[in-house]
C-alpha positions as CSV (number, residue, x, y, z in Angstrom):
1,M,96.2,93.6,83.8
2,R,95.1,92.3,80.4
3,L,93.1,95.4,79.8
4,K,95.2,98.0,78.0
5,S,93.2,101.1,79.1
6,L,94.3,102.2,82.6
7,E,90.9,103.8,83.2
8,L,89.1,100.6,82.4
9,R,91.5,98.6,84.7
10,A,90.8,101.1,87.5
11,K,87.0,100.9,87.0
12,H,87.1,97.1,86.9
13,V,89.0,96.9,90.2
14,V,86.7,99.5,92.0
15,Q,83.5,97.9,90.8
16,G,81.9,95.9,93.6
17,F,83.2,98.1,96.4
18,M,80.8,100.2,98.4
19,T,81.9,103.8,98.5
20,G,82.3,105.0,102.0
21,L,82.4,108.5,103.2
22,N,85.3,110.0,105.2
23,R,84.3,110.5,108.8
24,S,85.3,113.8,110.3
25,P,86.9,114.2,113.7
26,Y,84.6,117.2,114.3
27,H,81.2,116.7,115.9
28,G,78.4,119.1,115.3
29,F,74.9,119.3,114.0
30,S,74.6,117.2,110.8
31,V,72.7,114.4,109.2
32,E,74.4,111.4,110.8
33,F,73.5,110.8,114.5
34,T,76.4,109.3,116.5
35,E,75.6,109.3,120.2
36,Y,74.1,110.9,123.3
37,R,76.2,112.9,125.7
38,Q,75.3,114.0,129.1
39,Y,74.5,117.7,129.4
40,T,77.1,119.9,131.2
41,Q,76.5,123.5,132.2
42,G,77.2,125.9,129.3
43,D,76.2,123.4,126.5
44,D,74.0,124.7,123.7
45,L,70.3,123.9,124.6
46,R,69.3,123.6,120.9
47,H,70.7,120.0,120.8
48,L,69.0,118.9,124.0
49,D,66.8,115.8,123.5
50,W,63.5,116.7,125.3
51,K,61.9,113.3,124.6
52,L,64.8,111.5,126.3
53,Y,64.5,113.9,129.2
54,A,60.8,113.1,129.6
55,R,61.7,109.3,129.8
56,T,64.8,109.4,132.0
57,D,64.5,112.7,133.9
58,R,68.1,113.5,132.9
59,Y,69.5,116.0,130.3
60,Y,71.2,114.5,127.2
61,L,72.5,116.2,124.1
62,K,72.4,114.6,120.7
63,R,75.8,114.4,118.9
64,F,76.1,114.2,115.2
65,E,79.1,113.5,112.9
66,D,80.0,115.7,110.0
67,E,81.3,114.3,106.7
68,T,84.3,115.8,105.0
69,N,86.2,115.5,101.8
70,L,89.6,114.1,101.7
71,R,92.6,115.6,100.0
72,C,94.9,112.8,98.7
73,L,98.3,113.1,96.9
74,L,99.4,109.9,95.2
75,L,103.1,109.3,95.0
76,L,104.4,107.2,92.0
77,D,108.0,106.0,91.7
78,A,109.0,106.5,88.1
79,S,112.6,105.3,88.4
80,R,114.1,102.8,85.9
81,S,114.0,100.0,88.5
82,M,110.2,100.0,88.2
83,N,110.6,98.6,84.6
84,F,111.5,95.2,86.1
85,G,108.9,92.5,85.8
86,S,108.8,88.7,85.9
87,I,105.1,87.8,85.9
88,G,104.2,89.3,82.5
89,Y,103.9,92.9,83.7
90,S,106.3,95.3,85.3
91,K,106.3,96.9,88.7
92,S,105.7,100.2,87.0
93,E,102.5,98.9,85.3
94,Y,101.3,97.4,88.5
95,A,102.0,100.7,90.4
96,R,100.2,102.8,87.8
97,T,97.2,100.5,87.9
98,L,97.1,100.8,91.7
99,A,97.4,104.6,91.6
100,A,94.7,104.8,88.9
101,T,92.4,102.5,91.0
102,F,92.9,104.7,94.1
103,A,92.3,107.8,92.0
104,Y,89.1,106.5,90.5
105,F,87.8,105.3,93.8
106,L,88.5,108.6,95.5
107,S,87.0,110.5,92.6
108,T,83.7,108.6,93.0
109,Q,83.6,109.8,96.6
110,R,84.2,113.4,95.4
111,D,87.6,113.6,97.1
112,A,90.4,115.8,95.8
113,I,93.2,113.8,94.1
114,G,96.7,114.8,93.1
115,L,99.7,113.0,91.7
116,A,103.5,113.3,92.1
117,S,105.7,111.2,89.9
118,F,109.3,111.1,90.9
119,A,112.7,109.3,90.2
120,S,115.6,111.1,91.8
121,E,113.6,114.3,91.5
122,I,110.0,115.2,90.8
123,I,109.1,114.5,87.2
124,D,105.4,115.4,87.2
125,F,103.2,117.1,89.8
126,I,99.4,117.5,89.6
127,P,98.0,119.3,92.7
128,P,95.0,117.7,94.4
129,R,91.6,118.9,93.0
130,Y,88.1,117.7,92.4
131,R,86.9,119.0,89.1
132,S,85.4,117.5,86.0
133,G,88.2,116.4,83.8
134,H,90.8,116.2,86.6
135,L,90.7,112.5,86.8
136,R,91.3,112.3,83.0
137,R,94.3,114.5,83.4
138,L,95.6,112.3,86.2
139,L,95.1,109.1,84.1
140,V,96.9,110.7,81.1
141,S,99.9,111.4,83.4
142,L,99.8,107.9,84.7
143,E,100.0,106.5,81.2
144,K,103.6,107.8,80.8
145,T,106.3,105.1,81.1
146,A,108.9,105.0,83.8
147,E,111.8,107.1,82.8
148,G,114.4,107.2,85.7
């Protein structure tokens, strides 16, 4: 929290974490092998593992897992109550650091990030996107103080 730049704080928190990819609920033909499944009539024969058939004399299909991109919308409370703080920083500053950290982490994974700041109504809304410069726009929006 001693770092003034929100972007540097976010980078500092994220450093050291391994970036994981979001697993898809959909199975298909992809790079990541997940399991074998027993062949049932009507399955596509292209995914049949002939080497396993030669060893076991049973038909098995190879299943793979697809990777997807996540669309994330961060919600930030910007009410006046967020200005309270007793440890040297306010709840607002802590929440903005947390939101910036999530945004930076998701951006390194090429996920779409958006932001909605609200008090009694929506103050600022940035739709989820993954483009160059979008993270910077999001961080500039997070630098604004809590209004309420």
